[in-house]
N, C-alpha and C positions, 0 to 999 in steps of 0.2 A: 554198182561199184566198179564193174569192169569198164563201163563207159568213162567214168571219171579217171581211172588209171590210163586208159587210152588217150584221153585228152591231156593228161599230165605228160605222157611220153611226147606227144606232139608239141606241147608247150616247151618241154625240155629242149627239143631239137631246135625250135625257133629261137629260144633265148641263147642257146649255145652259139648259134649263127650270129646273133646280134652282138654278143660279147667278145667274139673273136676279132672283130674289126678294130677295136680300140688299139690293140697292140700292133695290128697290121698296117694301120694308116701311115705311120712314119716311113715304113718300107715302101708302101704304095706311092707316097709323095715322091720318094727318091727314085723309084723304078719308073714311074710314069712322068716324072719331071713336072710336077704340079705344086703350087704353093699350099701352105697349111690349110688356109681357109677354104680352098677348093677341095682338098682331100677330105676334110671333115664333113663335107656334104654326103659322103658315102654313109655316114652315121646320121647326120641331120635329116637328109632326104628320106632315109629309112623310117625314122621316127615321125617325120612330117606326113609321109604317106599313111602310116598307121593312124595318125591323128585325123586324116581325112576319111579313112575307111571305117574306123571304130564307130563314129556317130551312126553309121548305117546298120550296125549290128543289132541295135535294139529293134529295128524293123525286120532285119533278116531273120532273127531268131524267132520272131512271131510269124513271119510269112512262109518260111521254109522249114523243113524237118531238120532235126539235129544231124541226121546222117547226111543230108544234102549239103548243109553248111559246112560240116567237117570235111567232106570229100572235096568240096570246091576249094576250101582254104588250104589243105595240104597239097592239093594238086598245083595251086598257084605257087606255093612255096617251093615245091620241087622244080617247077619250070623255071622260076627265077634263079634258083641255085645253078641249074644247068646253063642258063645264059651267062651268069657270072663266071662259071668254069671256063667257058670257051671265049670269053670277051677278049679282044685284042688290045683294048685301051680303055680310057676313063669313061667315055660316053656310054658304051654298051655295058660296062660294069655298073654304072649308075642306073641304067635301065633295068638290069638284072636285080639290083638291090630294091628298086621300086616294086618290081613284080613280087619278089620275096615278101616285102612288107605288106602287100595286099593280102597275102595269106596269113601272115603273122598277126596282122591287126584284128583278125576275126578270132584267133585262137584263145586269147586271154578272156575276152568277154564271154565266149562260148563256155569255157571252163568255169568261170565265176557264176554265171547264170545257172548252169546245170547243177553246180554244187549247192547253190542256194535253194534250188527246187527239190533236191533229193536228200539233203542232209538235214536232220532235225535241228531246230534252233539252238537247243542246249548243247549241241556237239560241234557247232560251227567253228568255234575257236580252235578246238583240237584238230578238226579237219583242215582248217586254214594253216595250222602249224605243219601238218604233214605235207600240204601243198608247198609250203615254204621250204621244207627239207628237200623235196624233189627238185623244185625249181631252182633253188640256190646252188645245186650241184653244177648247173650250167655255167653260172658266173665263176664258179670255182675252177671248173675245167677249161672254160673258153679261153681266157687270156693266156694261161700257161700252155695249153695246146697250141694256140696261135704262135707264141714265141718259139716253141720247139720246132714247129713246122717251118716257120720263116727262116730260122737259123740253120736247120739241119735237114729238112725234107723237101727242099725245092721251091720255097717261096710261097707267096700269098695264094697262088692258084690252087695249091694242094689243099688249102683249107676247105674250099668248095668241093674238091674231089672226095674229101672225108665226109662231109655233111650230106651230099647228094644221096648215097646209098641208104643212109639212115632215114632220110625223108621218104624214099621209095618204100622201104620196109614199113614205115608208119602208114603209108597209103594202102599198101596191100593188106595189112592187119586191119585197118579201118574198114576196108571193103567187106571183110569177113565178120568183124565184131560189132561195128557201130550200129546201134539201134536208135529208135526215135523216142524222145521224151517230150511230154507236153502236147498241147494242141496248136495247130496252125490257124492263121487267119488269112484273109484274102484282100487286105488293104493294099491300095496301089502305092508304089514308091513315088515320092515327090522329087522330080528331076531338078526343080528350081532350088530346093534345099540342098541338094548335092553340089550344084554349081556354087551356091553361096558359101558352103562349107570349105570348098577348095580355095576360093579367094580369101575367105576369112582367115583360115589357119595358115595357108600358104603365104599370103601377103604379110601377115603379122610376123611370122618366123623369119621370112626373108628380110624384111625391113629391119628387125631387131639385130639379126646377124650382121648385116652390112653396116649398120650404125655403130656396131661394136668396134669396127676398124679392121685393119688387115692390109696385106700387100695389094690386094686387088680392088678394095672398096673405093679407093680415092678416084678410080677411073669411071665410076658409075654415076657421078654427078648427083642429081636429085632423085635418082631412081629409088634408093632405099626409103626416102621419106614418102614418095608416092606410093610405094608398095605397103608401107605401114598404114598410111591413111586409107587406102583401098581395103586393107585387111580389117581395120577397125570398123569402117562403114559396113562392110560385108558381114562382119560378125553381128553388128546391130540388126541388120536386115534378117540374118539367119535366125536370131533369137525372136524377132517380131513374127516371122513366118511360123516358127514352131509354136509360139503362143496361140496363133490363130488356128493352126491345124490340129492342135491337141484337143480343142473343143469338140472335134469330131472323131477323136482318137486316131487321126491320120498323120500325126507328127513323125518326122524322121527320127527326131530325138525328143522325147517327151520331157519337157522341163518342169513338170510337176514334181519331179524328184527333189527339186530344190526348195520345196515347201517344208521339207524336213530340216530343221535347224542343225540337228546332229550330222545329217548327211552333208549339208553344205560346208560346215566347218571342217569335217573330215576330208572332203574333197580339196578344200583350200590348202590344208596342211599337206596333203599328198602332192598337190601341184608344186608347192614351194620346195618340198623335199626333193621332188623330181628335178626341178630347176637346178638346185644346188648339187644333187648327187650325180645326175647324168652329165652336167657341165664339168664337174670335178673329175669323174671317172673317165670322161672322154679326153680330158686334158692331161691327166696324170701320166699315162704312158709316154706322151710327148715330153713331159717334164723329166720323167725318170731317164729318158734317153738323151735329151738335149741339155739338161742341167746337171744331173747326177752322173751321167756318162755310162749308164747301164746299157746292155744289149737287149734285144727283144725277149730272149729267154729269161733273163734276169728280171726284166720288168714284169713278165707274167708271173714269175715266182714270188715277187713282192706282193702281188695282189691275191695270191692263193690262200694264205692262212686266214685272212679276213673273210673271204668268200666261203671257205669251208666252215668256219665258225658260225656264219650266218645261217647256213643250211642245217648244221647240227643242232642249233638252238631252236629251230622251228617247232618241234613237238613240245618242248618245255614252254616256249612262249605261248603256244596255243592253250596249254593247260592253265597257265597263270591267267590268261585272259578269261577263260571260262569261269575261274574261281573268284578272281578279284576285279575284273573289269579292265577298261582301257587305260585309265590314268596311271595305274601302277607301272605300266610299261612305257606308255607314250611320253610322259614327262621326262624321265631319265634318258629315254631313247633320243628325243630331240635335243637334249642338252649335250649328249655324247657326239651326235652328228655335227652340231655347231662348233663344239670344242675342237674336233678333228679338223674342221675346215680352217679354223684360226691357226692351228699348228702348221697346216700345209701352206698358209699364207706367208710363212717365214722360211720356206724351204730354200736351200742353197747348195752349191756344189760341195760344201764342207759338212752338210748334215749327215749324220751316220745313217746308213741304210737300215739298221735295226730300229731307229726311231721312226723312220718312214713306215716300216712294216707295222710297228706298234700303233701308229696313228691310223693306218688303214684298218687294222683290227678293231680299233676303237670306233671308227666310223661304221664298220660292218655290224658291230654289236648294237650300235644305236639304230641302224636301219632294221635289224632283226626285231628289235623291240618296238619298232614303229609300224611296220607294214601290216602285220597280222591284226593289231587293234584297229587300224584305219580301214582295212577291207571289211572286217567283221562288223564294226560299229556303223560304218556307212551303209552298207547294203542291208544290214539287219534292221535299219531304221525305216525301211520302205515296205510297202505292201507287195504281195507276191506278184501282182500284175505289172509292177514297175521294176522288178529285178533286172530285166534285160536292159531297160533304158538307164537304170542307175549304174549298171556295170559299164555301159557304153559311155556315159557321161564321165565317170570316174577315170576310165582308161584314156578317154580322149584328152581330158585336161592334163593327165599325167604325161602323155606323149608330147602334147604341144609345149608344155612347160619344159620337158626334157630336151626337146629339139631346140627350143629358144635358149635354154641354159648352155647346151653344148656349143651352139653357134656364137652366142654372145661372149662366153668366157674365152673361147679359143680366138675370137676376134680381138678381144682386149689383150690377150696374151701375145698375139702376133704383132699388133700395132705398138705395144710397149717395147717389144724386142726391136722393132725397126727404129724407134726413137732412140733407144739406148745404144744401138749399134751405130747410128749416125753421130752420136756423141763420142764415139771411140771406145765404148765399153767392149770387152772381149765377149765372145759368143756365149760362154756358159753363164757369165754373170748378167748378160743382157737377157738371156732366157729366164734367169732367176727373177729379174725385175718384172718380166711379163707374168711369171707365176705369182709373184706377190700381189700384183694388182688384181688378177683374175680371181684367185682364191679368196682374197679379202672381200671382194664383192659377194662371192658365194657364201661366205661366212655370215656377212651382215644379213643377207636375205634369209639364210637358214635360221637365224635367231628369231625370226617371226614365228616359227613353228613352236618354239618353247612357250610363248605366251598363249597361243591358240590351244595348245594341248590341254590346258586346264579346263577348257569348256567342253571337252568330249565326254559323253556319258554312255553307259551301256544301254543299248536299246531295250525297250520293254519286252519284246518277244524273246530276247536272249535270257532275260531274267525270269520270265514267267512261263515260257513255252507257248505263248499265244501270239497271234498275228498282231503286228503293229497297227494302230488306228490309221485311217487314211490321212495322208498329209503329215504324218509324224514319223 
């Protein structure tokens, strides 16, 4: 259990870092003199890098010891934080974020795989709930801390000055406490698969983001379409190569996890929720500051109650899952998320801040009711030897969808603002028009999860305390 708590601390630091950026991006855009869609790449590139790194974690967690993987991940995160702290401009800051993400991308699969291996099946929902409690504290603290720091403590650079010592402490504690769990193998890593994954996920997200529009996309000509085509072709080749390699158990990402119907549906729901959630939460601070007229601190405070509620509900959600299964939580959870998105789609300068807070709380309640069932039901549907690959697949698709959602929705937001401004609309109402278009798309996509949630069942091993049959 000490190892799990150490991994939770590391995950907390990583998520705290990730969630501070949403509030900081408007300030960064202004300070560095960059357009919205360029600034959002500090978030999208972070998630995209994780999407490239995470597929390798299934291999890494089998090839190297728990201690080696943890120390490498937290060291990369600390180095990236240092680079961000000393960066003089956008380019080095982006590089620092990419280095950070290289470490962060390993943390969550490592935590999930370790927990699936050491926690009994009948208690997984409860433990997932405790994980939710700890991890949700980071989104609760991150935006508010970011707003306070930007407004009162010296700007965006101070954020990294606060996170760096925490990361160093986690590294030092890990050197002392981290132990090895499970057995290692000596399978070689497939370089071709890594290259294909970079082009597959990178090309797809870049293409989608630029096709969404924005101030800089019109100067790129046919590049977004070319990137999207390259991404789709590379993804097909990546899948084909994994199917070939997994016959010898040498796949970078073993796709046999998708033989489980329950796992596949849960992953699809998670990806759709991530698309809508990351896109919305990445855009909401911009909307709060550009449409409603709040400052960075106020924007962070708007997001605080919902994030705290999400964390506090973690243990309760876990107990409900263990007793009643996923549908009791997942169906109302996806409905709440979709409903909140539709309310955000009519946001305006005149909308009361109290209503915005209530809507954010509603979305957080829905997310709290969705994540624990999805993590538990998906990974619990796999055999033990596929836990690491299942965790890698789940987190990969979540990050790709989140990066695509952030890039696309902010792209639509920016392009709609430009069109409305050209027609003579004032700045706040032009921004409101952009928010309407982007949030409405997110709401329509989120509605897919409501239908799919009816098909999720509780895995047999959670019900009976026995391993799930192969392929189920």
